[in-house]
C-alpha positions as CSV (number, residue, x, y, z in Angstrom):
1,M,12.2,-7.7,-16.7
2,S,14.1,-7.2,-13.7
3,Q,12.7,-3.9,-12.7
4,L,8.9,-5.1,-13.1
5,L,10.2,-8.2,-10.8
6,F,11.6,-6.0,-8.2
7,N,8.1,-4.3,-8.1
8,I,6.4,-7.2,-7.5
9,T,8.3,-8.5,-5.0
10,L,8.4,-5.8,-3.2
11,I,4.4,-5.4,-3.5
12,I,4.2,-8.6,-2.2
13,S,6.8,-8.5,1.0
14,F,5.1,-4.9,1.9
15,M,1.7,-6.7,2.2
16,F,3.2,-9.4,4.2
17,A,5.2,-7.4,6.9
18,A,1.8,-5.1,6.5
19,S,-0.1,-8.1,7.6
20,I,2.4,-9.3,10.3
21,V,2.0,-5.7,11.4
22,R,-1.2,-5.3,11.9
23,E,-1.9,-8.6,14.1
24,Q,0.7,-7.4,16.6
25,I,-0.6,-3.7,16.7
26,I,-4.0,-3.4,15.9
27,Y,-5.7,-6.1,17.3
28,R,-4.4,-5.6,20.3
29,V,-6.3,-2.3,20.4
30,E,-10.0,-2.9,22.8
31,G,-12.9,-1.7,21.4
32,I,-15.0,-2.0,18.4
33,N,-15.0,1.4,17.2
34,R,-11.7,2.5,17.7
35,Y,-10.2,-0.9,15.9
36,K,-12.2,0.0,13.2
37,M,-10.6,3.8,12.5
38,Y,-7.1,2.4,13.5
39,R,-7.8,-0.2,11.1
40,L,-8.9,2.3,8.3
41,I,-5.9,4.7,9.0
42,Y,-3.3,1.6,9.2
43,Y,-4.5,0.7,6.1
44,G,-4.5,4.0,4.6
45,C,-1.1,5.0,5.6
46,S,0.7,2.0,5.0
47,Y,-0.5,2.1,1.3
48,G,0.3,5.1,0.7
49,L,3.8,4.4,1.6
50,L,3.9,1.3,-0.6
51,G,2.6,3.7,-3.3
52,S,5.4,6.3,-2.7
53,I,7.8,3.8,-3.2
54,L,6.8,2.3,-5.5
55,M,7.2,5.7,-7.5
56,I,10.6,5.3,-6.4
57,Y,11.4,2.3,-8.3
58,T,10.0,2.8,-11.9
59,I,10.6,0.6,-14.7
60,K,11.8,2.3,-17.8
61,I,10.1,0.4,-20.9
62,D,11.6,2.7,-24.0
63,S,13.9,5.9,-23.8
64,T,10.9,7.8,-23.4
65,I,8.2,5.4,-21.3
66,I,8.7,5.5,-17.2
67,L,5.8,3.3,-15.8
68,D,5.2,2.9,-12.0
69,L,3.1,0.2,-10.3
70,R,1.6,2.9,-8.2
71,F,-1.9,2.8,-9.0
72,L,-1.5,-0.6,-8.0
73,A,-1.2,0.4,-4.4
74,V,-4.8,2.2,-4.0
75,T,-6.0,-0.6,-6.0
76,I,-5.1,-3.2,-3.5
77,V,-6.2,-1.2,-0.5
78,C,-9.7,-0.5,-2.2
79,L,-10.1,-4.2,-2.8
80,Y,-8.7,-5.0,1.0
81,A,-9.8,-2.5,3.2
82,G,-12.2,-0.6,1.7
83,M,-12.6,3.3,-0.2
84,V,-11.9,5.4,3.3
85,P,-8.4,3.4,3.3
86,A,-8.3,4.0,-0.8
87,I,-8.8,7.6,-0.3
88,I,-5.8,8.3,2.3
89,A,-3.5,6.4,0.6
90,A,-4.3,8.2,-2.6
91,Y,-4.1,11.4,-1.1
92,I,-0.6,10.4,0.7
93,I,1.1,9.9,-2.8
94,G,-0.3,12.5,-4.6
C-alpha cells in the first residue's frame, strides 16, 4: 500500500513541477508555431521521463506479480496534451 501511495504522490508532484516549468520557460517562447512545437516536445520528453521513473519504483503485489504505472504517464499526457506527445513519451519509455 505504501508503494502505491508513493507512486501516486510521485505522479502528482511531477505534474505540479511540470506545470511550473511550463509556465516559466515554455510560455516565454515567441511565436505560435514555435510554441506548439516546443510544447509537444516538452510534454513528450517530460512524461517519458516520468514513465521511466515509475518503472524504477514498482509495486510488488505478490511474489511473482510486479506492477509498474508507466502506462499512466502515457495516458495522462495523451489526455492532457494530445497524441504526438504521447507517442514521444511512449518512445522514450520503450
